[in-house]
MIVEXDO-795594 format. One record per atom (N, C-alpha, C): residue number from 1; atom name; x, y, z. Coordinates in Angstrom, 3 decimals, always signed. Layout:
// MIVEXDO-795594
   n atom       xx       yy       zz
 NUM   CA        X        Y        Z
...
***
This chain:
// MIVEXDO-795594
   n atom       xx       yy       zz
   1    N  -74.535  -75.215  -33.429
   1   CA  -74.502  -73.759  -33.401
   1    C  -73.069  -73.268  -33.536
   2    N  -72.844  -72.251  -34.339
   2   CA  -71.498  -71.766  -34.555
   2    C  -70.983  -70.942  -33.398
   3    N  -69.681  -70.672  -33.404
   3   CA  -69.059  -69.894  -32.327
   3    C  -69.591  -68.479  -32.247
   4    N  -70.040  -67.961  -33.392
   4   CA  -70.554  -66.590  -33.423
   4    C  -72.019  -66.511  -33.044
   5    N  -72.641  -67.648  -32.660
   5   CA  -74.035  -67.632  -32.238
   5    C  -75.017  -67.952  -33.339
   6    N  -74.518  -68.140  -34.558
   6   CA  -75.405  -68.475  -35.665
   6    C  -75.571  -69.973  -35.774
   7    N  -76.536  -70.414  -36.567
   7   CA  -76.711  -71.831  -36.799
   7    C  -75.594  -72.312  -37.707
   8    N  -74.995  -73.449  -37.368
   8   CA  -73.814  -73.899  -38.088
   8    C  -74.148  -74.446  -39.464
   9    N  -75.316  -75.052  -39.625
   9   CA  -75.666  -75.745  -40.862
   9    C  -76.457  -74.824  -41.786
  10    N  -75.723  -73.937  -42.488
  10   CA  -76.380  -73.044  -43.428
  10    C  -76.960  -73.835  -44.586
  11    N  -78.182  -73.504  -44.980
  11   CA  -78.754  -74.109  -46.151
  11    C  -79.613  -75.324  -45.895
  12    N  -79.972  -75.603  -44.663
  12   CA  -80.863  -76.730  -44.371
  12    C  -82.225  -76.483  -45.022
  13    N  -82.884  -77.563  -45.387
  13   CA  -84.187  -77.457  -46.032
  13    C  -85.156  -78.428  -45.371
  14    N  -86.391  -77.990  -45.189
  14   CA  -87.415  -78.840  -44.598
  14    C  -88.701  -78.661  -45.395
  15    N  -89.357  -79.753  -45.722
  15   CA  -90.608  -79.697  -46.476
  15    C  -91.777  -79.813  -45.500
  16    N  -92.723  -78.888  -45.624
  16   CA  -93.859  -78.818  -44.712
  16    C  -95.148  -78.805  -45.532
  17    N  -96.064  -79.683  -45.195
  17   CA  -97.356  -79.702  -45.869
  17    C  -98.227  -78.567  -45.356
  18    N  -99.014  -77.999  -46.266
  18   CA  -99.947  -76.946  -45.852
  18    C -101.062  -77.515  -44.980
  19    N -101.489  -78.717  -45.304
  19   CA -102.541  -79.358  -44.537
  19    C -101.954  -80.583  -43.823
  20    N -102.196  -80.686  -42.535
  20   CA -101.724  -81.829  -41.774
  20    C -100.210  -81.873  -41.618
  21    N  -99.588  -80.698  -41.428
  21   CA  -98.137  -80.678  -41.267
  21    C  -97.720  -81.307  -39.929
  22    N  -96.496  -81.778  -39.897
  22   CA  -95.947  -82.443  -38.720
  22    C  -95.585  -81.401  -37.663
  23    N  -96.151  -81.470  -36.455
  23   CA  -95.814  -80.494  -35.404
  23    C  -94.322  -80.461  -35.077
  24    N  -93.624  -81.570  -35.254
  24   CA  -92.185  -81.584  -34.987
  24    C  -91.427  -80.696  -35.970
  25    N  -91.934  -80.591  -37.192
  25   CA  -91.317  -79.679  -38.158
  25    C  -91.455  -78.237  -37.677
  26    N  -92.630  -77.898  -37.174
  26   CA  -92.859  -76.541  -36.665
  26    C  -91.953  -76.259  -35.473
  27    N  -91.814  -77.236  -34.594
  27   CA  -90.924  -77.077  -33.435
  27    C  -89.483  -76.852  -33.881
  28    N  -89.077  -77.567  -34.932
  28   CA  -87.709  -77.411  -35.424
  28    C  -87.505  -76.006  -36.016
  29    N  -88.480  -75.529  -36.774
  29   CA  -88.380  -74.193  -37.358
  29    C  -88.262  -73.129  -36.262
  30    N  -89.113  -73.231  -35.238
  30   CA  -89.069  -72.251  -34.151
  30    C  -87.749  -72.341  -33.384
  31    N  -87.198  -73.566  -33.253
  31   CA  -85.917  -73.724  -32.561
  31    C  -84.787  -73.035  -33.329
  32    N  -84.831  -73.112  -34.661
  32   CA  -83.823  -72.427  -35.467
  32    C  -83.910  -70.911  -35.258
  33    N  -85.119  -70.386  -35.221
  33   CA  -85.293  -68.950  -34.977
  33    C  -84.797  -68.562  -33.591
  34    N  -85.130  -69.348  -32.599
  34   CA  -84.739  -69.053  -31.223
  34    C  -83.224  -69.096  -31.065
  35    N  -82.554  -69.997  -31.787
  35   CA  -81.094  -70.099  -31.712
  35    C  -80.391  -68.977  -32.468
  36    N  -81.155  -68.141  -33.148
  36   CA  -80.533  -67.015  -33.852
  36    C  -80.446  -67.196  -35.350
  37    N  -81.237  -68.126  -35.895
  37   CA  -81.163  -68.392  -37.315
  37    C  -82.030  -67.460  -38.152
  38    N  -81.744  -67.435  -39.436
  38   CA  -82.523  -66.721  -40.427
  38    C  -83.197  -67.758  -41.304
  39    N  -84.505  -67.640  -41.490
  39   CA  -85.229  -68.631  -42.291
  39    C  -85.862  -67.982  -43.512
  40    N  -86.055  -68.794  -44.556
  40   CA  -86.913  -68.430  -45.673
  40    C  -88.167  -69.273  -45.521
  41    N  -89.335  -68.651  -45.596
  41   CA  -90.559  -69.387  -45.277
  41    C  -91.726  -68.876  -46.122
  42    N  -92.782  -69.690  -46.251
  42   CA  -93.909  -69.326  -47.113
  42    C  -94.906  -68.420  -46.383
  43    N  -95.536  -67.533  -47.141
  43   CA  -96.620  -66.709  -46.608
  43    C  -97.762  -66.690  -47.632
  44    N  -98.799  -65.943  -47.339
  44   CA  -99.906  -65.826  -48.282
  44    C  -99.628  -64.812  -49.385
  45    N  -98.401  -64.316  -49.465
  45   CA  -98.024  -63.383  -50.543
  45    C  -96.615  -63.683  -51.040
  46    N  -96.286  -64.964  -51.105
  46   CA  -94.953  -65.349  -51.563
  46    C  -94.041  -65.719  -50.407
  47    N  -92.824  -66.090  -50.724
  47   CA  -91.847  -66.468  -49.685
  47    C  -91.230  -65.206  -49.067
  48    N  -90.804  -65.362  -47.818
  48   CA  -90.253  -64.235  -47.071
  48    C  -89.058  -64.706  -46.248
  49    N  -88.314  -63.758  -45.734
  49   CA  -87.224  -64.012  -44.798
  49    C  -87.737  -63.694  -43.394
  50    N  -87.416  -64.540  -42.426
  50   CA  -87.900  -64.347  -41.069
  50    C  -86.798  -64.500  -40.042
  51    N  -86.864  -63.667  -38.994
  51   CA  -85.881  -63.731  -37.924
  51    C  -86.503  -63.162  -36.640
  52    N  -85.814  -63.396  -35.538
  52   CA  -86.345  -63.004  -34.232
  52    C  -85.939  -61.570  -33.890
  53    N  -86.817  -60.852  -33.203
  53   CA  -86.499  -59.506  -32.741
  53    C  -85.219  -59.522  -31.913
  54    N  -84.356  -58.575  -32.150
  54   CA  -83.102  -58.497  -31.405
  54    C  -81.959  -59.239  -32.076
  55    N  -82.244  -59.981  -33.130
  55   CA  -81.204  -60.717  -33.845
  55    C  -80.597  -59.801  -34.901
  56    N  -79.635  -59.011  -34.482
  56   CA  -79.044  -58.002  -35.364
  56    C  -78.274  -58.631  -36.514
  57    N  -77.616  -59.753  -36.234
  57   CA  -76.842  -60.413  -37.294
  57    C  -77.751  -60.870  -38.421
  58    N  -78.894  -61.485  -38.071
  58   CA  -79.829  -61.933  -39.102
  58    C  -80.396  -60.739  -39.855
  59    N  -80.718  -59.663  -39.137
  59   CA  -81.273  -58.478  -39.784
  59    C  -80.269  -57.865  -40.757
  60    N  -79.003  -57.825  -40.374
  60   CA  -77.976  -57.309  -41.265
  60    C  -77.811  -58.195  -42.502
  61    N  -77.998  -59.501  -42.308
  61   CA  -77.944  -60.415  -43.447
  61    C  -79.084  -60.139  -44.429
  62    N  -80.267  -59.845  -43.884
  62   CA  -81.408  -59.504  -44.737
  62    C  -81.118  -58.230  -45.538
  63    N  -80.514  -57.246  -44.884
  63   CA  -80.152  -56.000  -45.572
  63    C  -79.188  -56.287  -46.722
  64    N  -78.235  -57.195  -46.483
  64   CA  -77.293  -57.552  -47.536
  64    C  -77.977  -58.308  -48.666
  65    N  -78.814  -59.296  -48.309
  65   CA  -79.474  -60.100  -49.330
  65    C  -80.341  -59.247  -50.237
  66    N  -81.088  -58.333  -49.635
  66   CA  -82.044  -57.536  -50.400
  66    C  -81.489  -56.179  -50.828
  67    N  -80.278  -55.837  -50.345
  67   CA  -79.646  -54.550  -50.657
  67    C  -80.568  -53.392  -50.296
  68    N  -80.992  -53.393  -49.023
  68   CA  -81.963  -52.412  -48.537
  68    C  -81.274  -51.143  -48.057
  69    N  -82.026  -50.038  -48.080
  69   CA  -81.507  -48.798  -47.512
  69    C  -82.126  -48.566  -46.141
  70    N  -81.696  -47.478  -45.499
  70   CA  -82.106  -47.234  -44.112
  70    C  -83.563  -46.797  -43.985
  71    N  -84.241  -46.519  -45.105
  71   CA  -85.645  -46.117  -45.054
  71    C  -86.606  -47.298  -45.160
  72    N  -86.066  -48.504  -45.256
  72   CA  -86.926  -49.668  -45.447
  72    C  -87.726  -49.983  -44.186
  73    N  -88.992  -50.327  -44.376
  73   CA  -89.827  -50.766  -43.264
  73    C  -89.717  -52.272  -43.091
  74    N  -89.241  -52.712  -41.946
  74   CA  -89.330  -54.125  -41.612
  74    C  -90.729  -54.403  -41.084
  75    N  -91.169  -55.625  -41.264
  75   CA  -92.545  -55.990  -40.923
  75    C  -92.552  -57.074  -39.855
  76    N  -93.431  -56.891  -38.878
  76   CA  -93.682  -57.937  -37.900
  76    C  -94.841  -58.800  -38.376
  77    N  -94.619  -60.110  -38.447
  77   CA  -95.713  -61.045  -38.673
  77    C  -96.317  -61.387  -37.316
  78    N  -97.613  -61.168  -37.178
  78   CA  -98.291  -61.311  -35.890
  78    C  -99.383  -62.375  -35.979
  79    N  -99.711  -62.940  -34.810
  79   CA -100.793  -63.918  -34.746
  79    C -102.153  -63.246  -34.816
  80    N -102.273  -62.088  -34.165
  80   CA -103.581  -61.481  -33.989
  80    C -103.433  -60.008  -33.643
  81    N -104.579  -59.371  -33.399
  81   CA -104.582  -57.945  -33.076
  81    C -103.932  -57.662  -31.726
  82    N -103.970  -58.615  -30.834
  82   CA -103.323  -58.439  -29.544
  82    C -101.815  -58.241  -29.717
  83    N -101.208  -59.044  -30.599
  83   CA  -99.783  -58.869  -30.894
  83    C  -99.525  -57.490  -31.494
  84    N -100.370  -57.089  -32.440
  84   CA -100.208  -55.779  -33.089
  84    C -100.246  -54.667  -32.052
  85    N -101.183  -54.771  -31.102
  85   CA -101.337  -53.729  -30.091
  85    C -100.136  -53.571  -29.175
  86    N  -99.342  -54.616  -29.026
  86   CA  -98.134  -54.526  -28.205
  86    C  -96.985  -53.860  -28.948
  87    N  -97.013  -53.957  -30.262
  87   CA  -95.907  -53.444  -31.076
  87    C  -96.140  -52.046  -31.611
  88    N  -97.412  -51.657  -31.723
  88   CA  -97.734  -50.392  -32.389
  88    C  -98.799  -49.629  -31.624
  89    N  -98.832  -48.316  -31.880
  89   CA  -99.874  -47.465  -31.333
  89    C -101.023  -47.444  -32.341
  90    N -102.149  -48.001  -31.942
  90   CA -103.260  -48.206  -32.872
  90    C -104.482  -47.418  -32.412
  91    N -104.889  -46.433  -33.211
  91   CA -106.100  -45.684  -32.919
  91    C -107.331  -46.575  -33.141
  92    N -108.457  -46.192  -32.553
  92   CA -109.666  -47.020  -32.654
  92    C -110.099  -47.275  -34.094
  93    N -110.043  -46.233  -34.944
  93   CA -110.463  -46.386  -36.326
  93    C -109.522  -47.335  -37.072
  94    N -108.222  -47.268  -36.749
  94   CA -107.253  -48.147  -37.389
  94    C -107.439  -49.592  -36.907
  95    N -107.772  -49.739  -35.648
  95   CA -108.032  -51.071  -35.086
  95    C -109.200  -51.728  -35.824
  96    N -110.240  -50.966  -36.073
  96   CA -111.404  -51.507  -36.788
  96    C -111.043  -51.934  -38.196
  97    N -110.213  -51.136  -38.880
  97   CA -109.836  -51.456  -40.247
  97    C -108.973  -52.717  -40.302
  98    N -108.030  -52.836  -39.372
  98   CA -107.182  -54.033  -39.335
  98    C -108.018  -55.269  -39.054
  99    N -108.952  -55.143  -38.114
  99   CA -109.822  -56.284  -37.775
  99    C -110.666  -56.692  -38.981
 100    N -111.072  -55.704  -39.772
 100   CA -111.910  -55.957  -40.948
 100    C -111.155  -56.703  -42.046
 101    N -109.870  -56.492  -42.166
 101   CA -109.110  -56.986  -43.317
 101    C -108.148  -58.131  -43.003
 102    N -108.067  -58.554  -41.763
 102   CA -107.113  -59.604  -41.399
 102    C -107.838  -60.782  -40.759
 103    N -107.185  -61.990  -40.811
 103   CA -105.907  -62.264  -41.466
 103    C -106.022  -62.185  -42.977
 104    N -104.940  -61.758  -43.611
 104   CA -104.956  -61.616  -45.052
 104    C -103.750  -60.861  -45.565
 105    N -103.661  -60.652  -46.873
 105   CA -102.470  -60.070  -47.504
 105    C -102.415  -58.547  -47.433
 106    N -102.403  -58.033  -46.223
 106   CA -102.257  -56.595  -45.989
 106    C -101.072  -56.351  -45.064
 107    N -100.323  -55.303  -45.333
 107   CA  -99.299  -54.806  -44.411
 107    C  -99.663  -53.389  -44.021
 108    N  -99.615  -53.105  -42.715
 108   CA -100.006  -51.793  -42.207
 108    C  -98.807  -51.080  -41.591
 109    N  -98.666  -49.801  -41.925
 109   CA  -97.637  -48.960  -41.331
 109    C  -98.261  -48.230  -40.143
 110    N  -97.626  -48.370  -38.970
 110   CA  -98.143  -47.796  -37.734
 110    C  -97.009  -47.216  -36.896
 111    N  -97.311  -46.246  -36.028
 111   CA  -96.286  -45.759  -35.110
 111    C  -95.844  -46.877  -34.175
 112    N  -94.538  -47.021  -34.006
 112   CA  -94.012  -48.094  -33.160
 112    C  -94.236  -47.788  -31.691
 113    N  -94.475  -48.838  -30.917
 113   CA  -94.590  -48.688  -29.466
 113    C  -93.194  -48.728  -28.844
 114    N  -93.134  -48.500  -27.536
 114   CA  -91.851  -48.487  -26.833
 114    C  -91.219  -49.876  -26.779
 115    N  -91.980  -50.923  -27.097
 115   CA  -91.442  -52.280  -27.060
 115    C  -90.610  -52.626  -28.295
 116    N  -90.669  -51.793  -29.313
 116   CA  -89.976  -52.085  -30.568
 116    C  -88.584  -51.459  -30.536
 117    N  -87.528  -52.251  -30.721
 117   CA  -86.171  -51.699  -30.760
 117    C  -86.022  -50.632  -31.853
 118    N  -85.240  -49.608  -31.586
 118   CA  -85.067  -48.529  -32.551
 118    C  -84.453  -49.024  -33.866
 119    N  -83.652  -50.081  -33.780
 119   CA  -83.028  -50.610  -34.986
 119    C  -84.005  -51.256  -35.945
 120    N  -85.223  -51.506  -35.486
 120   CA  -86.251  -52.103  -36.332
 120    C  -87.168  -51.033  -36.908
 121    N  -87.313  -49.915  -36.195
 121   CA  -88.205  -48.855  -36.628
 121    C  -87.640  -48.125  -37.846
 122    N  -88.543  -47.601  -38.683
 122   CA  -88.122  -46.718  -39.755
 122    C  -87.551  -45.459  -39.110
 123    N  -86.347  -45.096  -39.465
 123   CA  -85.592  -44.108  -38.697
 123    C  -86.248  -42.719  -38.667
 124    N  -86.811  -42.283  -39.787
 124   CA  -87.344  -40.926  -39.854
 124    C  -88.639  -40.771  -39.074
 125    N  -89.578  -41.685  -39.278
 125   CA  -90.912  -41.517  -38.705
 125    C  -91.196  -42.396  -37.489
 126    N  -90.244  -43.271  -37.139
 126   CA  -90.412  -44.189  -35.998
 126    C  -91.659  -45.054  -36.177
 127    N  -91.800  -45.579  -37.379
 127   CA  -92.940  -46.450  -37.675
 127    C  -92.445  -47.859  -37.970
 128    N  -93.368  -48.809  -37.962
 128   CA  -93.059  -50.185  -38.320
 128    C  -94.169  -50.728  -39.221
 129    N  -93.897  -51.842  -39.869
 129   CA  -94.913  -52.561  -40.605
 129    C  -95.409  -53.731  -39.769
 130    N  -96.694  -54.006  -39.840
 130   CA  -97.273  -55.173  -39.157
 130    C  -98.217  -55.876  -40.114
 131    N  -98.323  -57.203  -39.961
 131   CA  -99.285  -57.943  -40.754
 131    C  -99.702  -59.200  -40.011
 132    N -100.893  -59.695  -40.347
 132   CA -101.434  -60.935  -39.773
 132    C -101.688  -61.865  -40.949
 133    N -100.756  -62.750  -41.280
 133   CA -100.884  -63.577  -42.488
 133    C -101.974  -64.626  -42.359
 134    N -102.606  -64.908  -43.481
 134   CA -103.599  -65.970  -43.564
 134    C -102.916  -67.201  -44.155
 135    N -102.069  -67.836  -43.353
 135   CA -101.286  -68.982  -43.814
 135    C -101.070  -69.912  -42.634
 136    N -101.494  -71.154  -42.776
 136   CA -101.489  -72.091  -41.655
 136    C -100.095  -72.344  -41.099
 137    N  -99.086  -72.456  -41.974
 137   CA  -97.717  -72.721  -41.516
 137    C  -97.171  -71.545  -40.731
 138    N  -97.392  -70.330  -41.242
 138   CA  -96.920  -69.134  -40.532
 138    C  -97.573  -69.033  -39.167
 139    N  -98.877  -69.230  -39.111
 139   CA  -99.566  -69.123  -37.829
 139    C  -99.087  -70.186  -36.845
 140    N  -98.771  -71.372  -37.346
 140   CA  -98.249  -72.428  -36.473
 140    C  -96.872  -72.059  -35.927
 141    N  -96.025  -71.462  -36.763
 141   CA  -94.702  -71.011  -36.307
 141    C  -94.847  -69.937  -35.243
 142    N  -95.710  -68.963  -35.477
 142   CA  -95.915  -67.877  -34.520
 142    C  -96.456  -68.406  -33.203
 143    N  -97.348  -69.384  -33.273
 143   CA  -97.892  -69.978  -32.047
 143    C  -96.800  -70.703  -31.270
 144    N  -95.932  -71.437  -31.987
 144   CA  -94.839  -72.133  -31.331
 144    C  -93.832  -71.155  -30.716
 145    N  -93.590  -70.045  -31.405
 145   CA  -92.656  -69.032  -30.895
 145    C  -93.241  -68.252  -29.730
 146    N  -94.578  -68.092  -29.749
 146   CA  -95.284  -67.282  -28.757
 146    C  -94.816  -65.832  -28.798
 147    N  -94.494  -65.362  -29.989
 147   CA  -94.087  -63.972  -30.188
 147    C  -94.108  -63.662  -31.683
 148    N  -94.262  -62.400  -32.059
 148   CA  -94.190  -62.026  -33.471
 148    C  -92.787  -62.276  -34.024
 149    N  -92.705  -62.424  -35.325
 149   CA  -91.433  -62.659  -36.011
 149    C  -91.219  -61.542  -37.031
 150    N  -90.012  -61.008  -37.071
 150   CA  -89.695  -59.999  -38.073
 150    C  -89.585  -60.648  -39.448
 151    N  -90.004  -59.901  -40.468
 151   CA  -90.120  -60.500  -41.788
 151    C  -89.817  -59.478  -42.876
 152    N  -89.312  -59.987  -43.999
 152   CA  -89.077  -59.156  -45.172
 152    C  -89.289  -60.021  -46.401
 153    N  -90.006  -59.528  -47.381
 153   CA  -90.277  -60.316  -48.592
 153    C  -88.982  -60.814  -49.222
 154    N  -89.000  -62.041  -49.695
 154   CA  -87.813  -62.641  -50.303
 154    C  -87.750  -62.241  -51.771
 155    N  -87.247  -61.025  -51.994
 155   CA  -87.072  -60.484  -53.338
 155    C  -85.581  -60.287  -53.558
 156    N  -85.042  -60.923  -54.606
 156   CA  -83.612  -60.894  -54.846
 156    C  -83.261  -59.824  -55.878
 157    N  -82.462  -58.825  -55.497
 157   CA  -82.079  -57.794  -56.449
 157    C  -81.233  -58.380  -57.579
 158    N  -81.419  -57.831  -58.765
 158   CA  -80.633  -58.288  -59.908
 158    C  -81.206  -59.503  -60.597
 159    N  -82.303  -60.048  -60.061
 159   CA  -82.930  -61.193  -60.710
 159    C  -83.857  -60.704  -61.811
 160    N  -83.613  -61.141  -63.016
 160   CA  -84.399  -60.677  -64.160
 160    C  -85.815  -61.242  -64.155
 161    N  -85.958  -62.455  -63.616
 161   CA  -87.249  -63.125  -63.626
 161    C  -87.708  -63.386  -62.205
 162    N  -89.026  -63.304  -61.987
 162   CA  -89.575  -63.681  -60.702
 162    C  -89.458  -65.188  -60.526
 163    N  -89.061  -65.624  -59.331
 163   CA  -88.844  -67.041  -59.096
 163    C  -90.084  -67.638  -58.455
 164    N  -90.728  -68.542  -59.156
 164   CA  -91.919  -69.199  -58.641
 164    C  -91.630  -70.593  -58.112
 165    N  -90.664  -71.291  -58.723
 165   CA  -90.382  -72.669  -58.358
 165    C  -89.532  -72.713  -57.094
 166    N  -89.925  -73.555  -56.137
 166   CA  -89.197  -73.604  -54.867
 166    C  -87.803  -74.173  -55.031
 167    N  -87.595  -75.058  -56.010
 167   CA  -86.253  -75.581  -56.254
 167    C  -85.314  -74.446  -56.655
 168    N  -85.782  -73.589  -57.561
 168   CA  -84.960  -72.461  -58.006
 168    C  -84.733  -71.469  -56.876
 169    N  -85.777  -71.243  -56.075
 169   CA  -85.656  -70.305  -54.964
 169    C  -84.669  -70.821  -53.926
 170    N  -84.744  -72.108  -53.628
 170   CA  -83.790  -72.694  -52.684
 170    C  -82.366  -72.582  -53.207
 171    N  -82.178  -72.876  -54.492
 171   CA  -80.840  -72.771  -55.086
 171    C  -80.291  -71.351  -54.959
 172    N  -81.183  -70.354  -55.046
 172   CA  -80.767  -68.954  -55.013
 172    C  -80.366  -68.488  -53.613
 173    N  -80.976  -69.076  -52.569
 173   CA  -80.756  -68.532  -51.222
 173    C  -80.150  -69.517  -50.226
 174    N  -79.931  -70.756  -50.620
 174   CA  -79.567  -71.766  -49.614
 174    C  -78.267  -71.434  -48.876
 175    N  -77.359  -70.722  -49.492
 175   CA  -76.125  -70.361  -48.814
 175    C  -76.238  -69.115  -47.951
 176    N  -77.429  -68.475  -47.979
 176   CA  -77.591  -67.204  -47.263
 176    C  -78.542  -67.294  -46.076
 177    N  -79.271  -68.414  -45.955
 177   CA  -80.197  -68.592  -44.842
 177    C  -79.855  -69.882  -44.104
 178    N  -80.315  -69.976  -42.869
 178   CA  -80.057  -71.173  -42.075
 178    C  -81.042  -72.287  -42.383
 179    N  -82.255  -71.920  -42.766
 179   CA  -83.284  -72.924  -42.999
 179    C  -84.255  -72.429  -44.072
 180    N  -84.513  -73.294  -45.033
 180   CA  -85.503  -73.006  -46.070
 180    C  -86.721  -73.879  -45.796
 181    N  -87.852  -73.239  -45.527
 181   CA  -89.090  -73.952  -45.221
 181    C  -89.885  -74.065  -46.519
 182    N  -89.917  -75.262  -47.070
 182   CA  -90.536  -75.488  -48.382
 182    C  -91.950  -75.999  -48.191
 183    N  -92.930  -75.148  -48.528
 183   CA  -94.334  -75.551  -48.480
 183    C  -94.934  -75.542  -49.876
 184    N  -94.075  -75.632  -50.881
 184   CA  -94.565  -75.649  -52.251
 184    C  -94.884  -74.263  -52.780
 185    N  -95.690  -74.234  -53.787
 185   CA  -95.999  -72.972  -54.478
 185    C  -96.731  -71.983  -53.562
 186    N  -96.303  -70.731  -53.623
 186   CA  -97.008  -69.620  -52.967
 186    C  -97.296  -68.549  -54.015
 187    N  -98.471  -67.958  -53.982
 187   CA  -98.761  -66.889  -54.943
 187    C  -97.785  -65.724  -54.745
 188    N  -97.079  -65.382  -55.807
 188   CA  -96.068  -64.333  -55.716
 188    C  -96.698  -62.985  -56.075
 189    N  -97.402  -62.438  -55.120
 189   CA  -98.064  -61.147  -55.282
 189    C  -97.937  -60.403  -53.972
 190    N  -97.452  -59.168  -53.984
 190   CA  -97.185  -58.471  -52.727
 190    C  -98.467  -58.167  -51.953
 191    N  -98.279  -57.924  -50.666
 191   CA  -99.397  -57.473  -49.843
 191    C  -99.800  -56.072  -50.270
 192    N -101.031  -55.723  -49.978
 192   CA -101.467  -54.331  -50.110
 192    C -100.926  -53.571  -48.903
 193    N -100.220  -52.480  -49.178
 193   CA  -99.546  -51.707  -48.139
 193    C -100.376  -50.473  -47.792
 194    N -100.770  -50.362  -46.512
 194   CA -101.643  -49.279  -46.079
 194    C -100.992  -48.538  -44.923
 195    N -100.842  -47.226  -45.080
 195   CA -100.267  -46.383  -44.032
 195    C -101.378  -45.922  -43.095
 196    N -101.288  -46.346  -41.829
 196   CA -102.259  -45.949  -40.807
 196    C -101.622  -45.053  -39.755
 197    N -100.486  -44.443  -40.091
 197   CA  -99.781  -43.619  -39.104
 197    C -100.301  -42.199  -39.037
 198    N -101.164  -41.812  -39.981
 198   CA -101.730  -40.471  -39.991
 198    C -103.152  -40.461  -39.472
 199    N -103.954  -39.540  -39.976
 199   CA -105.329  -39.399  -39.499
 199    C -106.319  -40.235  -40.299
 200    N -105.875  -40.796  -41.434
 200   CA -106.739  -41.650  -42.238
 200    C -105.889  -42.651  -43.002
 201    N -106.525  -43.711  -43.501
 201   CA -105.802  -44.742  -44.223
 201    C -105.333  -44.236  -45.577
 202    N -104.071  -44.547  -45.900
 202   CA -103.483  -44.156  -47.169
 202    C -102.888  -45.398  -47.818
 203    N -103.424  -45.803  -48.956
 203   CA -102.929  -46.978  -49.656
 203    C -101.653  -46.598  -50.401
 204    N -100.528  -47.192  -49.993
 204   CA  -99.232  -46.896  -50.607
 204    C  -98.923  -47.855  -51.749
 205    N  -99.488  -49.052  -51.681
 205   CA  -99.266  -50.048  -52.744
 205    C -100.471  -50.958  -52.827
 206    N -101.033  -51.064  -54.013
 206   CA -102.126  -52.004  -54.219
 206    C -101.544  -53.371  -54.543
 207    N -101.812  -54.338  -53.695
 207   CA -101.314  -55.681  -53.908
 207    C -102.452  -56.679  -53.915
 208    N -102.196  -57.823  -53.294
 208   CA -103.180  -58.906  -53.329
 208    C -104.433  -58.592  -52.520
 209    N -104.283  -57.831  -51.453
 209   CA -105.428  -57.493  -50.604
 209    C -106.370  -56.522  -51.299
 210    N -107.660  -56.829  -51.272
 210   CA -108.679  -56.002  -51.932
 210    C -109.035  -54.814  -51.038
 211    N -108.936  -53.621  -51.595
 211   CA -109.268  -52.413  -50.839
 211    C -110.745  -52.085  -51.052
 212    N -111.530  -52.272  -50.008
 212   CA -112.959  -51.909  -50.071
 212    C -113.353  -51.113  -48.839
 213    N -112.399  -50.291  -48.388
 213   CA -112.664  -49.458  -47.212
 213    C -112.409  -47.993  -47.533
***
């Protein structure tokens, strides 16, 4: 660990099988997050950047990597609806919709609860993004952490082509993250983004998740 609290070995890479992965690999990934590291990891909608709540240095690094503005919604990856309920204010109708569509490639915008640091909330509306991924590796990491993990899609500004190959993706980010979790190919299609902060569901982006509600 570095003097500034970050992981000293930037650019480490670990290969994880989707089926029958080694529990020690999951323990190592969670340890990197707990020590204050920033990881690149697979989800059911492409690779993403992940870090622990309260890790301002990692969050600032994500802002730099993705060149984000202050209106960007950061997303919590959650194990289940119980996690979502601790982070957000969820009306009964919204709870039913989330239960109907998860786990899966949906991201929901909800009013943040008092447990969410202001630096994570969208500044104007005090909302956050939440999702429950349908991905075995992500769920194993969340279980090992015993807490939700902040996440942002791994989209590199200025890249002319979408990066599908993990070798190319690792080459692009290895100097900017502490750990690259390589689980092979992930479908590079964004989540369907649904705003549940009002009185009814509003689809802001149609992605991989099928809207039938």
